[in-house]
C-alpha positions as CSV (number, residue, x, y, z in Angstrom):
1,M,118.0,70.2,107.2
2,S,115.8,70.4,110.3
3,I,115.7,66.6,110.5
4,V,119.5,66.5,110.2
5,I,119.8,69.0,113.1
6,L,117.4,66.9,115.1
7,L,119.5,63.8,114.5
8,I,122.7,65.6,115.4
9,G,121.0,66.7,118.7
10,I,119.9,63.2,119.5
11,I,123.4,61.9,118.8
12,L,124.9,64.6,121.1
13,M,122.4,63.8,123.8
14,S,123.3,60.1,123.5
15,L,127.0,60.8,123.7
16,G,126.3,63.1,126.6
17,I,124.6,60.2,128.5
18,Y,127.4,57.8,127.6
19,V,130.1,60.3,128.7
20,A,128.2,61.2,131.8
21,D,128.4,57.6,133.0
22,R,132.2,57.7,132.7
23,E,132.9,61.3,133.8
24,S,131.2,63.9,135.8
25,T,130.3,66.2,132.9
26,E,126.9,66.9,131.5
27,G,127.9,69.6,128.9
28,M,127.4,67.4,125.9
29,F,124.0,66.3,127.0
30,A,123.0,70.0,127.5
31,V,124.3,71.0,124.1
32,G,122.4,68.0,122.6
33,T,119.2,69.1,124.3
34,V,119.5,72.6,123.0
35,V,120.2,71.3,119.5
36,V,117.2,68.9,119.7
37,M,115.0,71.8,120.8
38,L,116.2,73.9,117.9
39,G,115.6,71.0,115.5
40,L,112.1,70.5,116.8
41,L,111.3,74.2,116.6
42,M,112.6,74.3,113.0
43,I,110.5,71.3,112.1
44,A,107.4,72.7,113.6
45,S,107.7,76.1,111.9
46,N,108.6,74.7,108.5
47,S,105.9,72.0,108.7
48,V,103.3,74.7,109.0
49,D,104.5,76.4,105.8
50,V,104.6,73.1,103.9
51,V,101.1,72.2,105.0
52,K,99.8,75.7,104.1
53,G,101.4,75.3,100.7
54,R,99.2,72.4,99.7
55,T,96.2,74.7,99.3
56,Y,97.9,77.5,97.3
57,D,97.2,76.0,93.9
58,K,93.5,75.7,94.6
59,K,93.3,79.2,95.9
60,I,95.1,80.6,92.8
61,E,92.7,78.6,90.6
62,M,89.7,80.0,92.5
63,Y,90.9,83.6,92.1
64,Q,91.7,83.1,88.4
65,E,88.2,81.7,87.8
66,E,86.6,84.6,89.6
67,N,88.7,87.0,87.4
68,K,87.5,85.2,84.3
69,K,83.9,85.7,85.4
70,I,84.6,89.4,86.0
71,E,86.2,89.7,82.6
72,N,83.2,88.2,80.9
73,Q,80.7,90.4,82.8
74,I,82.7,93.6,82.0
75,D,82.9,92.5,78.4
76,L,79.1,92.0,78.2
77,I,78.5,95.4,79.9
78,V,80.8,97.2,77.5
79,R,79.3,95.5,74.4
80,K,75.8,96.5,75.6
81,Y,76.9,100.0,76.3
82,M,78.6,100.3,72.9
83,T,75.4,99.0,71.1
84,H,73.3,101.6,73.1
85,E,75.8,104.3,72.2
86,D,75.6,103.5,68.5
87,E,71.8,103.5,68.5
88,T,71.8,106.8,70.4
89,L,74.2,108.4,67.9
90,K,72.1,107.1,64.9
91,K,68.9,108.6,66.4
92,A,70.6,111.9,67.1
93,K,72.3,112.1,63.7
94,Y,70.1,114.9,62.6
95,E,69.6,116.6,65.9
96,S,71.4,119.6,67.4
97,S,74.3,119.1,69.7
98,M,72.1,120.2,72.7
99,T,69.7,117.4,71.9
100,L,72.6,115.0,71.6
101,V,73.9,115.9,75.0
102,S,70.4,115.4,76.5
103,L,70.0,112.0,74.8
104,Y,73.5,110.7,75.6
105,P,73.1,108.7,78.9
106,E,75.8,108.1,81.4
107,L,76.9,104.5,81.8
108,K,74.6,103.4,84.7
109,S,76.7,100.4,85.3
110,D,79.9,102.5,85.6
111,S,80.0,102.0,89.4
112,L,79.5,98.2,88.9
113,V,82.4,98.1,86.4
114,K,84.6,100.1,88.7
115,E,83.8,97.8,91.6
116,Q,84.5,94.7,89.5
117,I,87.8,96.1,88.3
118,K,88.7,96.8,91.9
119,I,87.9,93.2,92.8
120,Y,89.8,92.0,89.8
121,N,92.9,94.0,90.8
122,K,92.6,92.7,94.4
123,N,92.4,89.2,93.1
124,N,95.5,89.7,91.0
125,S,97.4,91.0,94.0
126,K,96.3,87.9,96.0
127,I,97.4,85.6,93.2
128,K,100.8,87.3,93.2
129,E,101.0,86.8,97.0
130,L,100.1,83.2,96.8
131,K,102.6,82.5,94.1
132,E,105.3,84.2,96.3
133,S,104.1,82.0,99.2
134,Q,104.6,78.9,96.9
135,I,108.2,80.0,96.4
136,D,108.6,80.3,100.2
137,V,107.2,76.7,100.6
138,T,110.1,75.3,98.5
139,T,112.5,77.1,100.9
140,A,110.6,75.6,103.9
141,K,110.8,72.2,102.3
142,W,114.5,72.5,101.9
143,W,114.9,73.5,105.6
144,L,112.7,70.7,106.6
145,Y,114.1,67.8,104.7
146,F,116.3,68.9,101.8
147,G,113.2,68.5,99.6
148,G,112.3,70.6,96.5
């Protein structure tokens, strides 16, 4: 679309030059110049979006890989904690509830898990933003050259 607008502007400028030779009017040349400038501005702004769009797939893949690592780490931590909890409960089976409370440890990696979940959620938000940006790139391509 931007390229079409640019071509229309060039045609108007050419007609303006042709008409200016025959008459004393430069209105068509001025309109053509404005249309060419508009076309160039649209091409520049849409080209930036299209060029940025080339990296979105790689960024999405990177965030998904990082999330997979976080999922694996959290899974390992939870399994270790559950094993520890089972062992603690077996040891404390015949003890009083006060002894059980003193033996039952808090999850030391709780803050690590919370931080990883926070990063995981932030990555998911970023993936969503990148996918929305990919959709915007198709619009920019249409405005640039009727592409899809």
